[in-house]
N, C-alpha and C positions, 0 to 999 in steps of 0.2 A: 462552449463546453470548457470547463475548467478542471484541470488536474493539478493539484498543488500539494507538496509535501515539504515539511521542515523536519530534519533529523537533529539528533543531539551530537553531531560531529561537524566540524568547521567546513562551511561551504557546501555541505551535502544537502542541498535543497533545490527545488525547482518549481516553476509554474509553467504549465503547458496550456496554450489557448488555441482552440480550433473551433470550426463551425460545424454544427450538426448538418445532416442531409436527410432527404426523404428515405423512408424505410425501405423502399424498393430500389434505391440507387445502389448498384453493386460495383460502382467504379472503385479503383484502388486509390487509397490515400484520402486525406482530409484537407480541406482548406484551412491554412493556419491564420492566426490573427496577430498581426504585427502592430507596433506603435502604441502598446498599452503602457499606462503608468501603474506600477505595482509597488505597494509598500506593505511590509509585514511589521507589525508592532507587537510588543508584549505588555503585560500589565504592570511592568516597572517603568514604563515610559520610554523604552528604547524603540527606535525605528530603523528599519533596514530596507532601503530601496532595492528593487530588483532590476537588473539590466538585461536587455535582450541579447543573448549570445548568438543565436541564429533565429531565423524567422519562426515566431510562435513559441520560442523557448526562452525562459527568463530564469535568472538565478541571482543570488547574493553571495559574494565571496567572503563576507565577514559574519554571516549569521550562523551561530552555533546554538541550537536549542538547549534549554535547561529544564530538567524535569520539575514539575510543579507549576510552571508558568502557563499562562493563557495567552495564546497567540491569535492575533486578528489579521486577516488578509483583506486588503482593499485593492480591487482592480478597477481601473477606469479606462474605457476605450470607446471611441465613437459615440460619446455622449451617454454611455451606459456605465453604471457603477454596480459592482458586485462585491459583497462583503461576506466574511465567514469567520467563525471562531472555533478553535480547537485547543484542548488542554493536553499538555505533554505529561503523560503518566510516568511514574518511575520505571526505570529499566529493569527488565527481568532477563538475566543472562542465560544464554544457552550453555548447558553443562557439557554436552557432547552430542555427536551424531553417530549413527551406525548405518551400515548397509548390509543388505541380505539378498541373496540370489532368489529370483522368482522362478519357481519350478513350472515347466511347461511339459507335462507328461505326454500330451497328445500332439504337441507341436515341436517335435524334436529337431526339425530343420531350422527353427527360428534361433537366432543368436541369443545368448544369455542376456537377460535383463535383471536389473537390480533395483530394489526399493531402498529408500532412505527414511530413517526415523530421527526425530528430535527428542532430546532429553533436557528437562529443565525443572527447577523448583519454583512453584507458584508462591508468590508473597502471601503470607497468612493475614487474615483480617483486613483484606483490601480487595475490592472488586476489580479484577483484572480482565482486560479484553486484549486479545492477541490477533495479529495477522502474520501468517508465515509466507515468505516468498522464497522460491528456489530458482537458482540460475545454473544452467547447464552450459559449460564452456563459454561463460560470459553472457549468455542470452537468457532473459527471464522466461521461465516456464509459464504457460497459459493457465488460466483458472484462478480461483480465489479460495484461499483457506483461511477461515477465521474461527475463533473459538473463545469461550469465556471460562471462568473458573467456578461455575455453578456447582459442579460435582467434584471439584478438585482444589478447593481453597486450602492453601498451605501444603499441598501434596506434591510428591514427585510425579511429574507428568511425562508420559511417553506418547508422542503423537507422530503419526506417519505423514510424510509428504505424499498424500494418497492419490493425487491427481497426476503423478509423474512417475515414469520409470526411466532407468538410465542404462547405458551400455558400458561394458568394461572399457576402461581408459578415459571415461568422461571425468571432467573436473566439476564437482558440484559445490556451489556455495549456497548456504541457507541463512536467511535472515529471520530472526524472531523480533517482531515489532510490537511494542506496547502501545496500544491505540486507545482512544476514548470510546465512549458508548455509541455516539452518533456515527462514527466511522465503522464500528462493528455492525450496527444495524444496516448501514449502507451496503457494505460488502456482503453481508449475510443475505440481503434481499437479492443482490445480483447473483449470488451462488444459487439460490433456490429458483430464480427465473431460468437459469441454465439447465436445471434438472427437471423441467417440465411444466412449471407454473407459467401462467401468462406473463410475458415480460412487460415491464412498465418502468417509469422513472422512479427509482428508489428514493426514500427519504434522504434529504441532503442537508448539510449545514450551510449551504450557499444561500444568500439572500439577494434577490434581484429578479428582474423580469426575464422570462424565457431563458433560464440558465439551468444547466445540469452539470453534474460532476461532484467533486468533493475537495475539501481542504483538511489535511491531517498533520498534526504535530506528533511525531513518533520517536520514542527512545528505541534504539536499535542495537541488537546483539547479533553478531555474525560469525559463522564458522564455515 
């Protein structure tokens, strides 16, 4: 299992390698994969080796993604080679965030909860794909939020962090990630499998035998 992200900020990248397990195995945690050789290259001929910081987790301290470039991941471990490509699309900046109390007229004993909304301007005449991540007190919220600009090309977008609510006093950080089409399809498939469709391995940009996961090059805006 490969989870790999390159951002457009210095050293903000990672590759996580684990092993899958049987569907009915409910044990806690996953077996990590150590000792891999990992290199990320771009279409300008630059190469960035990734080093293992802790078992199964790799990063490069000098890689800073640049919008418009195509990045290639190469992972070699135990005689297996996995590759993938991802294009870093131009950054779309978060304009602002807002929060709003969620009313619970029937559940008056429940503490107040708050929803968060994102506001940003979609780039006109360009096909944009987005992923939204939210972090509550430093911990990433579960679930997957992805969208495209099919109905909002060049428009002002208001989009809720619809899978999460928050308590008074929480510190919420939201990331707006500009992703490519294959990453959009990957996370969109995961989202729909969570909402009732039969789960399966979504389409991925990873190339190799018996491998699942994704590689993404993302321009990130955060508030």
